[in-house]
C-alpha positions as a Markdown table, in Angstrom:
| # | Residue | x | y | z |
|---|---|---|---|---|
| 1 | Met | 210.4 | 30.2 | 95.3 |
| 2 | Ala | 209.8 | 32.7 | 98.2 |
| 3 | Gly | 206.5 | 34.2 | 98.7 |
| 4 | Ala | 206.1 | 37.7 | 97.0 |
| 5 | Pro | 204.8 | 40.9 | 98.9 |
| 6 | Pro | 201.2 | 41.9 | 98.5 |
| 7 | Ala | 200.4 | 43.9 | 95.4 |
| 8 | Ala | 199.2 | 46.8 | 97.6 |
| 9 | Ala | 202.8 | 47.6 | 98.6 |
| 10 | Ala | 203.6 | 49.0 | 95.2 |
| 11 | Pro | 203.4 | 52.7 | 95.1 |
| 12 | Val | 201.1 | 54.1 | 92.4 |
| 13 | Ala | 202.9 | 56.2 | 89.8 |
| 14 | Glu | 201.3 | 59.4 | 88.7 |
| 15 | Gly | 199.0 | 58.7 | 85.6 |
| 16 | Ala | 199.1 | 54.9 | 86.2 |
| 17 | Pro | 196.0 | 52.9 | 85.7 |
| 18 | Pro | 193.9 | 52.4 | 88.8 |
| 19 | Ser | 192.6 | 49.1 | 90.4 |
| 20 | Phe | 188.8 | 48.9 | 89.8 |
| 21 | Thr | 185.7 | 46.8 | 90.5 |
| 22 | Val | 183.5 | 45.4 | 87.7 |
| 23 | Glu | 180.0 | 46.8 | 88.5 |
| 24 | Asp | 178.1 | 45.0 | 85.7 |
| 25 | Glu | 175.8 | 42.3 | 87.6 |
| 26 | Arg | 175.8 | 40.3 | 84.3 |
| 27 | Ile | 179.6 | 39.7 | 84.7 |
| 28 | Thr | 180.0 | 37.1 | 87.4 |
| 29 | Glu | 182.6 | 34.8 | 85.9 |
| 30 | Ser | 185.1 | 37.1 | 84.2 |
| 31 | Ser | 187.6 | 34.8 | 82.8 |
| 32 | Gly | 189.7 | 36.9 | 80.6 |
| 33 | Leu | 191.0 | 40.5 | 80.4 |
| 34 | Ala | 192.5 | 42.5 | 77.6 |
| 35 | Ala | 193.4 | 46.4 | 77.4 |
| 36 | Ser | 191.6 | 48.1 | 74.4 |
| 37 | Arg | 194.0 | 49.5 | 71.9 |
| 38 | Ala | 191.2 | 51.9 | 70.4 |
| 39 | His | 189.8 | 53.3 | 73.7 |
| 40 | Pro | 192.1 | 54.3 | 76.5 |
| 41 | Gly | 191.1 | 53.1 | 80.0 |
| 42 | Val | 188.7 | 50.4 | 78.6 |
| 43 | Tyr | 189.2 | 46.7 | 79.1 |
| 44 | Trp | 187.4 | 43.8 | 77.4 |
| 45 | Thr | 186.2 | 40.9 | 79.3 |
| 46 | His | 183.7 | 37.9 | 79.2 |
| 47 | Asn | 182.1 | 35.3 | 81.2 |
| 48 | Asp | 183.4 | 31.7 | 80.9 |
| 49 | Ser | 180.2 | 29.7 | 80.2 |
| 50 | Glu | 176.5 | 29.8 | 80.0 |
| 51 | Asp | 176.3 | 33.5 | 79.2 |
| 52 | Gly | 175.9 | 33.6 | 75.6 |
| 53 | Pro | 178.0 | 35.2 | 72.8 |
| 54 | Tyr | 178.8 | 38.4 | 74.6 |
| 55 | Val | 182.0 | 40.4 | 75.1 |
| 56 | Tyr | 181.9 | 43.4 | 77.4 |
| 57 | Ala | 183.9 | 46.7 | 77.4 |
| 58 | Val | 184.5 | 47.9 | 81.0 |
| 59 | Asp | 185.6 | 51.5 | 81.8 |
| 60 | Ser | 188.3 | 51.2 | 84.5 |
| 61 | Ala | 187.5 | 54.7 | 85.8 |
| 62 | Thr | 184.0 | 53.7 | 86.8 |
| 63 | Gly | 183.9 | 49.9 | 86.6 |
| 64 | Arg | 180.9 | 50.3 | 84.4 |
| 65 | Thr | 180.2 | 48.4 | 81.1 |
| 66 | Val | 180.2 | 51.0 | 78.3 |
| 67 | Ala | 179.5 | 48.6 | 75.4 |
| 68 | Thr | 178.4 | 44.9 | 74.9 |
| 69 | Val | 179.4 | 43.2 | 71.8 |
| 70 | Thr | 177.1 | 40.2 | 70.6 |
| 71 | Leu | 178.9 | 37.7 | 68.5 |
| 72 | Ala | 176.4 | 36.8 | 65.7 |
| 73 | Gly | 176.2 | 33.0 | 64.8 |
| 74 | Ile | 178.2 | 31.8 | 67.7 |
| 75 | Glu | 177.2 | 29.3 | 70.5 |
| 76 | Pro | 180.2 | 29.5 | 72.8 |
| 77 | Arg | 181.0 | 26.4 | 74.8 |
| 78 | Asp | 183.7 | 27.5 | 77.4 |
| 79 | Val | 185.2 | 30.9 | 76.6 |
| 80 | Glu | 188.4 | 31.3 | 78.7 |
| 81 | Gly | 190.8 | 34.0 | 77.1 |
| 82 | Ile | 190.7 | 37.2 | 75.2 |
| 83 | Ser | 193.5 | 39.3 | 73.5 |
| 84 | Val | 193.7 | 42.2 | 71.3 |
| 85 | Gly | 196.2 | 42.0 | 68.3 |
| 86 | Pro | 198.4 | 44.6 | 66.7 |
| 87 | Asp | 195.6 | 45.2 | 64.0 |
| 88 | Gly | 193.1 | 46.3 | 66.5 |
| 89 | Tyr | 191.1 | 42.9 | 66.4 |
| 90 | Val | 189.8 | 41.3 | 69.5 |
| 91 | His | 190.5 | 37.6 | 69.7 |
| 92 | Val | 188.2 | 35.5 | 72.0 |
| 93 | Gly | 189.3 | 32.0 | 72.9 |
| 94 | Asp | 186.6 | 29.4 | 73.2 |
| 95 | Ile | 189.3 | 27.1 | 74.4 |
| 96 | Gly | 188.3 | 25.7 | 77.8 |
| 97 | Asp | 187.7 | 21.9 | 78.2 |
| 98 | Asn | 187.1 | 20.7 | 81.8 |
| 99 | Met | 186.1 | 17.2 | 80.4 |
| 100 | Gly | 189.7 | 16.1 | 80.6 |
| 101 | Gly | 190.8 | 17.4 | 77.3 |
| 102 | Ser | 188.2 | 15.4 | 75.3 |
| 103 | Trp | 187.1 | 17.9 | 72.6 |
| 104 | Pro | 189.1 | 17.5 | 69.4 |
| 105 | Glu | 188.5 | 21.0 | 68.4 |
| 106 | Val | 188.2 | 24.4 | 70.0 |
| 107 | Trp | 187.8 | 27.8 | 68.4 |
| 108 | Val | 189.0 | 31.5 | 68.4 |
| 109 | Tyr | 186.5 | 34.2 | 67.3 |
| 110 | Arg | 187.9 | 37.4 | 66.0 |
| 111 | Phe | 186.3 | 40.8 | 65.4 |
| 112 | Glu | 187.6 | 44.5 | 64.9 |
| 113 | Glu | 187.2 | 46.7 | 67.9 |
| 114 | Pro | 184.3 | 49.0 | 67.4 |
| 115 | Arg | 185.3 | 52.6 | 66.8 |
| 116 | Lys | 182.4 | 53.8 | 69.0 |
| 117 | Leu | 181.6 | 52.2 | 72.4 |
| 118 | Arg | 178.0 | 51.2 | 72.2 |
| 119 | Asp | 176.1 | 48.0 | 72.2 |
| 120 | Thr | 176.5 | 46.3 | 68.8 |
| 121 | Thr | 176.3 | 42.9 | 67.0 |
| 122 | Val | 179.2 | 41.7 | 64.9 |
| 123 | Thr | 179.8 | 38.7 | 62.8 |
| 124 | Pro | 183.3 | 37.4 | 63.9 |
| 125 | Thr | 185.7 | 35.3 | 61.9 |
| 126 | Arg | 185.9 | 31.9 | 63.4 |
| 127 | Tyr | 189.2 | 29.9 | 63.6 |
| 128 | Thr | 188.9 | 26.1 | 64.2 |
| 129 | Val | 192.0 | 25.0 | 66.4 |
| 130 | Arg | 193.7 | 21.7 | 67.0 |
| 131 | Tyr | 196.8 | 20.8 | 68.9 |
| 132 | Asp | 199.6 | 18.7 | 67.4 |
| 133 | Thr | 199.7 | 16.7 | 70.8 |
| 134 | Gly | 196.0 | 16.1 | 70.9 |
| 135 | Pro | 193.1 | 17.6 | 72.9 |
| 136 | Arg | 194.1 | 20.0 | 75.8 |
| 137 | Asp | 192.3 | 22.0 | 78.4 |
| 138 | Ala | 193.5 | 25.6 | 78.2 |
| 139 | Glu | 192.4 | 29.0 | 79.6 |
| 140 | Ser | 195.2 | 31.3 | 78.1 |
| 141 | Leu | 194.9 | 32.8 | 74.7 |
| 142 | Leu | 197.4 | 35.5 | 73.7 |
| 143 | Val | 198.3 | 37.4 | 70.5 |
| 144 | His | 201.8 | 38.8 | 70.0 |
| 145 | Pro | 201.6 | 42.5 | 69.7 |
| 146 | Lys | 204.0 | 42.9 | 66.8 |
| 147 | Thr | 203.6 | 39.7 | 64.7 |
| 148 | Gly | 199.9 | 39.1 | 65.4 |
| 149 | Arg | 200.5 | 35.4 | 65.9 |
| 150 | Met | 198.1 | 33.5 | 68.2 |
| 151 | Tyr | 199.3 | 31.3 | 71.1 |
| 152 | Ile | 197.6 | 29.1 | 73.6 |
| 153 | Ile | 198.9 | 27.8 | 77.0 |
| 154 | Ser | 197.5 | 24.6 | 78.2 |
| 155 | Lys | 197.1 | 23.7 | 81.9 |
| 156 | Arg | 199.7 | 21.8 | 83.8 |
| 157 | Glu | 197.7 | 18.7 | 84.6 |
| 158 | Glu | 198.0 | 17.7 | 81.0 |
| 159 | Gly | 201.6 | 18.8 | 80.6 |
| 160 | Gly | 201.3 | 22.4 | 80.5 |
| 161 | Ala | 202.8 | 24.0 | 77.4 |
| 162 | Leu | 202.8 | 27.0 | 75.0 |
| 163 | Tyr | 201.2 | 26.2 | 71.6 |
| 164 | Glu | 202.0 | 28.4 | 68.7 |
| 165 | Gly | 199.5 | 28.9 | 65.9 |
| 166 | Pro | 200.1 | 29.2 | 62.2 |
| 167 | Glu | 201.8 | 32.3 | 60.9 |
| 168 | Lys | 198.7 | 32.9 | 58.7 |
| 169 | Pro | 195.7 | 31.3 | 60.3 |
| 170 | Ser | 192.8 | 29.9 | 58.0 |
| 171 | Ala | 189.2 | 30.7 | 58.6 |
| 172 | Ser | 188.2 | 27.8 | 56.3 |
| 173 | Gly | 190.3 | 24.9 | 57.4 |
| 174 | Val | 191.7 | 23.5 | 60.6 |
| 175 | Asn | 194.6 | 25.5 | 62.3 |
| 176 | Thr | 197.1 | 23.2 | 64.0 |
| 177 | Phe | 198.8 | 24.8 | 67.0 |
| 178 | Arg | 202.2 | 23.2 | 67.6 |
| 179 | Lys | 203.9 | 22.8 | 71.0 |
| 180 | Ala | 206.6 | 25.4 | 71.3 |
| 181 | Ala | 207.7 | 25.2 | 75.0 |
| 182 | Asp | 206.9 | 23.7 | 78.3 |
| 183 | Ile | 205.0 | 26.0 | 80.7 |
| 184 | Asp | 205.0 | 24.2 | 84.2 |
| 185 | Leu | 202.0 | 26.1 | 85.7 |
| 186 | Trp | 198.3 | 25.7 | 86.3 |
| 187 | Ala | 197.8 | 28.7 | 83.9 |
| 188 | Thr | 194.5 | 30.5 | 84.1 |
| 189 | Asp | 195.7 | 33.3 | 81.8 |
| 190 | Ala | 198.8 | 35.0 | 80.2 |
| 191 | Ala | 199.7 | 38.1 | 78.2 |
| 192 | Phe | 202.3 | 39.8 | 76.2 |
| 193 | Ser | 203.6 | 43.1 | 77.0 |
| 194 | Pro | 202.7 | 45.9 | 74.5 |
| 195 | Asp | 206.2 | 45.9 | 73.1 |
| 196 | Gly | 206.3 | 42.2 | 72.8 |
| 197 | Thr | 209.5 | 41.7 | 75.0 |
| 198 | Arg | 207.7 | 40.0 | 78.0 |
| 199 | Leu | 205.2 | 37.3 | 78.6 |
| 200 | Val | 203.5 | 36.9 | 81.9 |
| 201 | Val | 201.5 | 33.7 | 83.0 |
| 202 | Arg | 199.3 | 33.6 | 86.1 |
| 203 | Ser | 197.6 | 30.8 | 88.1 |
| 204 | Tyr | 195.4 | 31.0 | 91.1 |
| 205 | Phe | 198.3 | 31.3 | 93.5 |
| 206 | Gly | 201.2 | 32.5 | 91.6 |
| 207 | Gly | 202.8 | 33.4 | 88.2 |
| 208 | Arg | 205.8 | 33.5 | 86.1 |
| 209 | Ala | 207.5 | 36.0 | 83.9 |
| 210 | Tyr | 209.5 | 35.4 | 80.7 |
| 211 | Ala | 211.6 | 37.4 | 78.3 |
| 212 | Trp | 210.3 | 36.7 | 74.8 |
| 213 | Lys | 213.5 | 36.0 | 72.5 |
| 214 | Asp | 213.3 | 34.9 | 68.9 |
| 215 | Gly | 209.7 | 33.6 | 69.3 |
| 216 | Arg | 210.3 | 31.6 | 72.5 |
| 217 | Pro | 209.9 | 32.3 | 76.2 |
| 218 | Val | 213.0 | 32.5 | 78.5 |
| 219 | Glu | 212.1 | 32.4 | 82.1 |
| 220 | Leu | 213.3 | 35.3 | 84.3 |
| 221 | Asp | 214.8 | 35.1 | 87.7 |
| 222 | Ala | 212.6 | 37.8 | 89.0 |
| 223 | Arg | 209.5 | 36.6 | 90.9 |
| 224 | Leu | 206.1 | 37.8 | 89.7 |
| 225 | Thr | 203.7 | 39.0 | 92.4 |
| 226 | Val | 200.1 | 37.8 | 92.0 |
| 227 | Pro | 197.5 | 39.2 | 94.3 |
| 228 | Val | 195.4 | 36.7 | 96.4 |
| 229 | Gln | 192.0 | 36.7 | 94.9 |
| 230 | Pro | 188.9 | 34.4 | 95.3 |
| 231 | Gln | 189.4 | 32.9 | 91.9 |
| 232 | Gly | 192.1 | 34.7 | 90.0 |
| 233 | Glu | 191.4 | 34.1 | 86.3 |
| 234 | Ser | 192.9 | 36.9 | 84.3 |
| 235 | Val | 195.7 | 39.0 | 83.6 |
| 236 | Thr | 196.8 | 41.7 | 81.0 |
| 237 | Phe | 199.4 | 44.4 | 80.7 |
| 238 | Ala | 198.1 | 48.0 | 81.0 |
| 239 | Pro | 198.6 | 49.9 | 77.7 |
| 240 | Asp | 201.7 | 51.7 | 78.9 |
| 241 | Gly | 203.4 | 48.3 | 79.6 |
| 242 | Gly | 204.5 | 49.4 | 83.1 |
| 243 | Ser | 201.8 | 47.6 | 85.1 |
| 244 | Leu | 199.8 | 44.4 | 85.2 |
| 245 | Met | 196.1 | 44.2 | 85.8 |
| 246 | Phe | 194.8 | 41.0 | 87.6 |
| 247 | Gly | 191.2 | 40.1 | 87.5 |
| 248 | Thr | 189.0 | 37.5 | 89.4 |
| 249 | Glu | 185.7 | 35.8 | 89.0 |
| 250 | Gly | 182.7 | 36.6 | 91.1 |
| 251 | Glu | 180.0 | 39.3 | 91.5 |
| 252 | Arg | 181.7 | 42.7 | 91.7 |
| 253 | Gly | 185.0 | 41.2 | 90.8 |
| 254 | Thr | 188.1 | 43.3 | 91.4 |
| 255 | Val | 190.8 | 44.0 | 89.0 |
| 256 | Glu | 194.0 | 44.8 | 90.8 |
| 257 | Arg | 196.9 | 46.8 | 89.5 |
| 258 | Leu | 200.6 | 45.8 | 90.1 |
| 259 | Arg | 203.3 | 48.2 | 89.1 |
| 260 | Leu | 206.3 | 46.5 | 87.6 |
| 261 | Thr | 210.0 | 47.2 | 88.1 |
| 262 | Gly | 213.4 | 45.7 | 87.3 |
| 263 | Glu | 213.7 | 42.6 | 85.2 |
| 264 | Leu | 210.0 | 42.3 | 85.1 |
| 265 | Leu | 209.7 | 45.5 | 83.0 |
| 266 | Pro | 209.2 | 45.3 | 79.2 |
| 267 | Glu | 212.4 | 46.5 | 77.5 |
| 268 | Ser | 210.9 | 49.7 | 76.1 |
| 269 | Val | 209.4 | 50.7 | 79.5 |
| 270 | Ala | 212.7 | 50.0 | 81.3 |
| 271 | Ala | 214.5 | 52.2 | 78.8 |
| 272 | Glu | 212.1 | 55.1 | 79.3 |
| 273 | Arg | 212.3 | 54.9 | 83.1 |
| 274 | Glu | 216.1 | 54.7 | 82.9 |
| 275 | Lys | 216.3 | 57.8 | 80.6 |
| 276 | Ser | 213.9 | 59.8 | 82.9 |
| 277 | Gly | 215.5 | 58.7 | 86.1 |
| 278 | Glu | 212.2 | 57.2 | 87.3 |
| 279 | Pro | 212.5 | 54.8 | 90.2 |
| 280 | Gly | 211.8 | 51.1 | 89.4 |
| 281 | Ala | 213.9 | 50.8 | 86.2 |
| 282 | Ser | 216.8 | 48.9 | 88.0 |
| 283 | Gly | 214.8 | 46.9 | 90.6 |
| 284 | Lys | 216.9 | 48.4 | 93.3 |
| 285 | Asp | 214.2 | 50.4 | 94.9 |
| 286 | Gly | 212.5 | 47.4 | 96.5 |
| 287 | Asp | 209.3 | 47.9 | 94.5 |
| 288 | Asp | 208.2 | 44.5 | 93.2 |
| 289 | Gly | 211.7 | 43.4 | 92.4 |
| 290 | Pro | 213.3 | 40.1 | 93.3 |
| 291 | Ala | 213.6 | 39.1 | 97.1 |
| 292 | Ser | 216.4 | 41.0 | 98.8 |
| 293 | Asp | 217.0 | 39.2 | 102.1 |
| 294 | Ser | 216.0 | 36.1 | 104.0 |
| 295 | Ala | 214.1 | 37.8 | 106.7 |
| 296 | Ala | 211.9 | 39.6 | 104.2 |
| 297 | Asp | 211.4 | 36.4 | 102.3 |
| 298 | Glu | 210.2 | 34.6 | 105.4 |
| 299 | Glu | 207.7 | 37.3 | 106.2 |
| 300 | Asp | 206.4 | 37.2 | 102.8 |
| 301 | Arg | 206.2 | 33.5 | 103.0 |
| 302 | Thr | 204.0 | 33.6 | 106.0 |
| 303 | Leu | 201.8 | 36.2 | 104.5 |
| 304 | Thr | 201.3 | 34.3 | 101.3 |
| 305 | Leu | 200.7 | 31.0 | 103.0 |
| 306 | Gly | 197.8 | 32.5 | 105.2 |
| 307 | Ala | 196.3 | 34.2 | 102.3 |
| 308 | Ala | 196.6 | 31.0 | 100.1 |
| 309 | Ala | 194.7 | 29.0 | 102.7 |
| 310 | Phe | 191.7 | 31.3 | 102.2 |
| 311 | Ala | 192.0 | 31.2 | 98.4 |
| 312 | Val | 192.3 | 27.4 | 98.4 |
| 313 | Ala | 189.0 | 27.1 | 100.2 |
| 314 | Ala | 187.3 | 29.6 | 97.8 |
| 315 | Val | 188.8 | 27.8 | 94.6 |
| 316 | Val | 187.5 | 24.4 | 95.8 |
| 317 | Val | 184.0 | 25.8 | 96.4 |
| 318 | Leu | 183.9 | 27.7 | 93.0 |
| 319 | Gly | 185.6 | 25.0 | 91.1 |
| 320 | Ala | 183.2 | 22.3 | 92.3 |
| 321 | Arg | 180.2 | 24.5 | 91.4 |
| 322 | Arg | 181.7 | 25.2 | 87.9 |
| 323 | Leu | 182.4 | 21.4 | 87.2 |
| 324 | Phe | 179.0 | 20.1 | 88.4 |
| 325 | Arg | 177.2 | 22.9 | 86.3 |
| 326 | Arg | 179.0 | 21.9 | 83.1 |
| 327 | Arg | 178.3 | 18.1 | 83.4 |
């Protein structure tokens, strides 16, 4: 696949969500990102380990934390994903397993988005999760915005796949997540579009986009641009569905915005742009659409390879630090 153009090349539409920097000095390992349904412009995030049972609400206008939610009775092991369901409940995935997929059970914690943004303590519902194919290392938790069904994507080194949770999860028993589709990517996060018609999966150096058809992903031909970040860990759709927000670990981590066009657009957004005549609905304006010619592809490939070399070095250092810390 040809290298994609830098995210900065995409023009910013009026009223679109901005990129921002996470200013909270406590948030140094942001590993998941989810747009709030109750509070416009606010994104939920969390550290991935050794931070305690905390979830942070960050205002994208300022980058500042406007609320910290403490999960009572929870001792998280390796929190790697977060998603907000259609009922306004935040789902937090304690699903990481850097010990080669050796933990037989992982967990998802669920709590209602607070009506007011302030520091608070909540007692979440706890769901115990097992996979039908045995333990897996995973970093991607997502909840379908229409059905409320939970999904987890495991990492490629163990046979990357999308696992589907029960239609009605149990808080008292074990919830078996069953393999639904192969996802051949070192997935660090994933998200559904607000209308439920698109699924995006990101890794450190790339990503893939899928149409969501009859409860299964169908890979799109259009390439998904992923910005080069020191340790790209998270992705979510902006509330309007027309942009993606990509996050990274590290102090003052940046969340970068990418405006979507063409086949990457969720169906409801494409229909709205087509109706209004806004550029980007057809993918013919050159904004984030599929590659158009070989010369552009070669230039993109050169830029991507140079940036990837820097990112590889950063990931090796940060990955080694995380691995030794957890042993």
